Residue, then its C-alpha position, 0 to 999 in steps of 0.5 A: x297444690x304446693x305442700x311444703x308443710x304449710x297446708x296443715x298436713x301435720x308433718x311436724x305435729x307432736x306425736x306421743x313420746x316424740x322428742x322435739x328434735x325428732x320433729x325437726x328431723x321430720x320437717x327437714x326430711x319432708x322438705x328433702x332439703x331446705x335452704x340454709x344460706x341464712x342460718x338464723x332464717x333457716x331455723x324459722x323455716x323449720x319452726x314455722x312448719x311445726x307447732x311448739x318448736x324453738x330455735x334451740x330445738x333446731x340447734x339440738x337436732x344438729x347436735x344430735x346428728x339428725x340433720x346437717x348443714x352443707x352443700x347438697x346441690x346448686x352450690x347453695x347451703x341447705x339443711x338436710x337429713x344427715x343420712x341423705x346428704x351423701x347420696x344427694x351429693x353423689x347425684x349432684x357432684x359431677x356438675x357442681x365440681x366441674x367448675x371448681x378448677x376454673x374457680x381456683x385458677x381465678x382465685x390464684x389457688x394451686x391444687x397443691x394448696x387444696x391437697x395440703x389444706x385437705x390433709x391438714x383439715x382431716x387431721x385437725x378434725x379426726x377423733x370427733x373434733x369440731x372447728x368454726x370457720x375462723x378456727x379452721x383458718x387458724x389451723x391452716x395458718x399454724x400449719x404453714x399454709x399460705x392462703x388468702x382470706x377469699x380462698x376460705x369459702x371455696x376451700x370449705x365448700x370443696x371439703x363439704x361438697x366432696x363429703x369430707x366435712x359437714x356442718x354439725x354441732x352448734x355453740x349457743x347462737x353461733x353457726x354450726x361447726x365443721x366436723x368430719x362427715x365420716x365420723x359425724x354421720x352415723x347411718x348414711x344411706x347409700x343410694x346410686x343410679x336409678x334408685x337414687x334418681x327415683x328417690x330424688x323425684x319422689x321426695x322432691x314432689x312429696x315435700x312440695x306438691x305439684x312441680x314440674x321437671x323444670x322446677x326440679x332441674x333448677x332446684x338441683x342444677x342437674x341435667x334435664x335428661x337425668x331429671x326426666x328419667x328421675x320422674x319416669x322412674x318415680x312414676x313407675x314406682x307409683x310415687x308420683x303421677x302426672x297432673x295438670x292444674x288450670x291455675x298453673x300455666x306457662x313455664x310450668x309445663x306438665x306437673x307431677x304430684x304425690x298421689x296421696x296428696x290428692x286426697x287432701x286437695x279435695x278437702x273443703x278449704x277453710x272459710x277463713x284465710x290462712x296467714x303465715x310469716x315465712x322465713x327469708x330464703x324460704x322454700x315456699x319460693x326458693x323450692x321452684x323455678x316457676x313461682x306463678x302460683x305463689x307470687x303475683x307478676x312483678x312482685x319478685x323485686x320487692x322480695x329481692x330488692x336490688x336483685x342482689x340474691x337476698x330474699x326477704x322474709x315473706x307474709x303469705x295468705x292462703x299460699x300467696x305472698x302478699x308482703x314482707x316482714x322484718x324485725x327491727x333490731x334497733x327497737x324490736x318492732x315487727x315491721x310488716x310491708x304490704x305489696x301494692x293492692x294488698x292489705x295485711x290482717x294483723x289480727x289474723x296474724x297474731x297467732x303467727x306473731x306469737x309463734x315467731x316470738x316464742x320460737x326465738x324467745x324474744x318479744x316485739x315492742x310493736x307491730x308496724x304496717x307500712 
């Protein structure tokens, strides 16, 4: 079983007196971190796991300092609970920052420029200010820094990866703006050493169901020895337990599960298939190294055409990816593409289609199946 908030567990279900932004936080906290490289898609990755949310609610959760967008691991942007970003980076930074000097050498960037940009950025953001990427670049230029356009990504990544800055508030439909992490994050958790490792494994498994050490090592880009210790510590605490499923073989190895999830696994499944429309870069696939339970052999190329690293949005039936979807921006049609041998049940997908349209506050001119 792989959870990911797709199994009706009710992680994002409304509770009496709970604000929509608090439900956004509940989903993000449950998943521990979810990929946010594609900002628009990451909003639906949250909304698809909780009823009656909107894209505006996700943006508001950032503005309320409940979640942030940053680089917690693997050199990839994620949405994370604001209180978690710091201690996660303390675990992952050694490997992620090790290659930074070589990257700057390749770019032709001196350490003096990095230090100067850091000082200027901190000064510009101090006092609760926020800046877009473009505005921050303008600040550097006006301060007399000679920098190249292909340096900006590395500089912003370095500032965020070191916990100096993060992405917080959002203006309308734009991407989140850059703020000082020390000013923006109000109640950061402080976890180190074994306590942090134990939390890492427990939270990862709680949000994703059955997973292996290879899954977590890939997801975090941490050393296998550290990941192994994380699982052993989580097992000792009772947060995870070893398990094996006949349907998961090969590279998965030994699996770990949250003991509480086993109760749900024994429940009688619904007689009707469950159909979902998931976001591009969704953790349903990106959350694991081994994707055998979700994806038929040979189908990855249809989700990442051209092997360019750009994951398409997926159609999922009972946890298995059976096709992809996109909204045609020219005619507003919803285009559903089935994998070979698969059939898309458009009638069963109607509730999902309605949810998707309501979430983004747009309508589909038609639904086209190819």
